[in-house]
N, C-alpha and C positions, 0 to 999 in steps of 0.2 A: 504493500498501499506505500507506502513510503520511500520506498528508492524511486531517484528521480526520474529516472529513464519509462518509469513504469505508472507514475501519477500523472494520469489524467482520465477524462470523462468513463471512456472505458472500461479502463480497468476500476474504475472507482465503484460502478455500476457493478462490474462481474462481484466485488468485494461484499458489496452490500447485499447482492442477491445471496451469496454464501452465509452472510454475516446475519441476516434472517430467519434463514432455514437453521441454521447453529444455535438462536436466540429461541425459534419455536420450539426444537429438539428438546434444549435444555431446560426448559421453563417445564415441560411436559414431565423431562425427566424427575424435576424438582419435586414437582407434585407426586407422580407415582411411588416413589422412596420416602414420600414423609417427611420433606425437608422445607415446605412451604411453611408461611407464618401462621401464628395462633391468632396475627391478629384480626379479625372479620374483614376489614378493608383490603388486605393483603391477598388475605385467604379466597378472597371472591375475585380480584379482579386480574382476570385473564388476560393479559397484553396479547391483540390478534396479530402477534410480530408475520404470523404466514399469511395475511391480508397484502404485504408489501414485498413479497417474493416476486410475483408474477410482475407487478409493476417495475420492479428494480432490472429483472430479467428480459423484459419487454423495453426497457430503457437501452440495456445494454446491445440487444440485437441490432436496435437502429442505429445507436452508433456505431457499434460493431459494421452495418454497414455502410454507414454513412449515408442515411436516408433520413437523419433525424428532423430536416427542415422539410421534408416531404409528405410525412407521415404525421397525425396524430399524436400528441404528448398526453399520455395520463396520468403522468408523475403527480401534478394539482389534484386532478382531481382523486387520486389514492390518496394523498396526505389528509386531503380533506375527511375523507371515507373512513381515515383510522383515526384521525382524532375525534371525529364525531361518535366513532362505534366504542372509543375511550369514555367519551364523556357521558355517555347514555350510560353506560355501565356502573360509574362512578354514580350519577341518578337514583340509578336501579338500588345500588348498593346504599346508599344514603336513605333512601324510602324505605327499604327491607330492616335496615339498623334501626331506625327510631319510627317507624309508624305499623309492622308487621308483626303480631304475638309472636312471640317465641322465634321472631327473625327466621320464617321459614324461608327459605331460598328457592321458593318453586317458582317463582319470579323471575331470579335471574337465571336458573336451569333452563327456563321456555326462552327466556331472550336468546341465549346462549346456541339454543336450535338454532334461532331464526337468523343469526348471526352468521355459524356455519354455512346453512344453505345460503344465503345472502353471498359472503364471499367466494361460496365454491362458484357461484353463477358469476360473478365477476371477474374471478380470478381463468376461468375458462373463457369468457370473453377476452383476455388479454393473449391468452394463449395462443389462441384461434386467430387472432389480427397478425401475430408473433409468426406464424405460422404461414399466415397469407403469402406476408412480405418474402418469405425464405422460396416458399413452392410457386406461388403464382404472377408474383408481381415482379419479373424478372427484369422489365425494364428499368426497374428503380436500382435493381443491384447488379446490371453490365460492367461498371465500374470494377465492384469488386471480387466479381467472378472472374476477371481477368489477373486477379493475383491467387484466390481460392476458391477450391470448388464446393466447399460449405459442406462436405459431407458429414463432416463430426456435428457442426449444429443441427444438419438435418436428423442424424442419428439421436441428438440428446432432444430433438422432438417428438422423438416416434419412442423415446424411454419415459418420455416426458407424459407422454399419453397412458402409460401404463402406472404413474403415479398418480393422475387425477384418477385413474380409473378406479384406484384402491381409495384415494379421498373420497368419489362419489359414495363408494360401496359403505365405505365406514359411518359416512356422514346418513348416510341411509339405516344403517342396522342402529346407529346411537338413536336416530329419530323412533324409531318403532319399537326400540326395546331397551334403551337407555344404557345399553352394553359397548365401554369403549375401546374392549380387547380386539376391534377390527381396526382400529387404527396402529396396531403394533406394524402391519404390512404396510403401513402409509407410510411409517418414520424411519424402517427400515430401508427401504425403497427411495424414502429421499435421501438419506446418508450417505448410502452410494452413490445416487446422483451428484449430490453435493461435491464430492470429492474429484469424480470424475469431471464434470462443468469447472471448478477450480484449478485443476490440472491442464487440462484440454483450452480452456479459455486464455487463460495465460501465456500459454505455450503458442498457441494458434496467434492471437495478437498479436507477439510479440513480432511472430516472422510475419505478417502481414505488414506490421510498421517498417520494419526494414529492408522487406522486398519496396515497397512505396519507395524510400528514399534511396535504395540501389536502383532501381528503375530510372530516376530522374538522373541520379549521376549516368547510368547506360546513356540516356537521351542527349544528354549534355557530351556525352564523347571525353568524358571527363578519363577513363579509368578503362580503356578498351585496347586489345590487341590488336595491331597492325598486320598487314602481307609480309609483311619485310621481316617479322619477328616468327613465323613459321617458316621451317628448314625443311625443303623438302628431299626426297632420297630422289638420285638417279643411279640407273645402272649403265653405264656408257658402254658397255658388253651385250646390252638386250637392244634390238633393232628397232624395236617401238620407240625407243628416244628420237623425236629430231625437232626441230626448231617448230614445224608447226603444231605439235603436242605439246611441245613448251609453251608455247602462246595461250593454247586452249587449256591446259592446267592452270594456267597464271590467270586466266580471263574466269576457271570457275572459283579458284579461291578467292581472287579478289572480290567476284561476286557475293560472295558468302559471308565473306569477314566486312566489305564495307557497308553491308546494307544488311547486317547482323543476323545472318538468317540461320545461325548456329544456334544462337539465344532461343529460335523456335524449338518447343518438345516436339511439335508435329512434323519439324520438316521431313518431306520426302525424298529420295532422288528422284522418281519420277517428277517430280514439280520441277526442281531444279531442272533437270534435262530437256524439260520440255520449255522449261524460261529462257535457256541458253539456244534453245535449236538444235541440238546433241540427242542423238538416240541413245536410249535408255544401257544398251549394252559397251556402245561407245564410253559414253561419260563413265561408266562403271571403271571399263578398262583403264580411262586414266588415272582415277581416283585410285586404284588398284596398285598401277603402276609406278606412281609419282610421290605417294604418301607410305607405300608400304602397307596400308591398312584398307579394310574394306569400307564402304561408305560411311555405316555406321558409329567404328572407329573412329575415322577420319573426324567427323562430327562430334564427336565424344572428345577427342583430344584437343579440337578447340574450344569447348566447353571448360577442357580443366586447365587451358592457358590461359582461360579467361578468368577462371576461379583463382589460380595460382598468383594473378595481378590484384585481386581484391584481398587474398590474405597475407598477402605480403606488403599490404598500404596499411600505414600504423590510424589512417584517418577511417578505414572500415574494422578497425581491431576490437568494435562494441557490438559490432552487426552478429545474429547470429549463421552461423555454418550453415543452415538447414536452409535460408533465406537465399543465401550468396548460390546455393547450390541450385536452387531453383530460379533463379534471376538470371543463370547463366545457361538455362534451358534444359537443364534434368528435370524431370518429371516425377520425382521420389528421391528419400533421403537415402535408402538403399542403393540407389542405381546412384548418385554421384560418388558417396562412398566408393561403391565398386569401382567405378571407371577412374577416378582419382588414386587410388592405390594401382591402380593396374598400369598406369601412366606415369608413377612419381614414384613407386614401391614407399605409398608413407600414406598416413592418411589426413585428413585436411588439418585435424587437430594439431597432430604433429609440423606439420608444414609450418602451419601458422605460429605455434611456438617457436619457431626458427628466427624469425622475423620479431 
């Protein structure tokens, strides 16, 4: 929360989501284990922390996707409802304490059931809104999709559906029977979701933020490889090597590097050959002969060369290695690490440590 690099609104809302899940579970645990106060007011004062979980998740989602200015903001409304529920409960506690014989808490108990149902409906409303942004409103999130496929948050939403299902069942059983044992499954599932979200959310957001900055450096051509830095391999005894083929290979190399095509994880040999007016077989023969690699390895060698420039530069020492690998054209952490070790015999971490 207080690390300078991480302290912005996205991380704040993520931390608040985790905090309110934690406070809700802690409050329930204290009550179940007999640690609640004997004071009538405190004993009956159940603070609805869970009401703020989904508003904070919604705010986290909209800020992570950078669409907060294009969608409704439910934070103020949520805080008003949260405050109103506490005030209503305090008024009911005061009424029961001073006006009801034997301080019968039936009124408070019935209000709690109504509050649970209302909060469940409101939370489902916010959850559905967040889900629609991610699964349906692709025009709003096109910018972020160029950096993150959002599969992790889609899985979070799917798991969230299960948690809400447990919540709905628990509220239904409690309303009919008064038995709160059904909440056990809700608390267990929400706790699992809490840890998963805390890790995934912070990790993914740090990678996303780093990628945005790295891409701006790439767009500005600040730390890019050049054609002259890439050494070609030639076997003079091979009859394939001649001036025409030299020129054609240089044209391929310049086209890929100057247009930053190697940074595209979906780059294909067919597309490149077509763009340069060459047959696929001739294009492949040029790559194999002049680089000693097949097409896939040749492109990965350029990506590794680019990653090495980032990793060796002090200006990018605080950026995550995964973000660097993804911005250099690799489609996953594992493929980046595998390719980097293949071409350098070192891991990216070990290579960075040398500088």
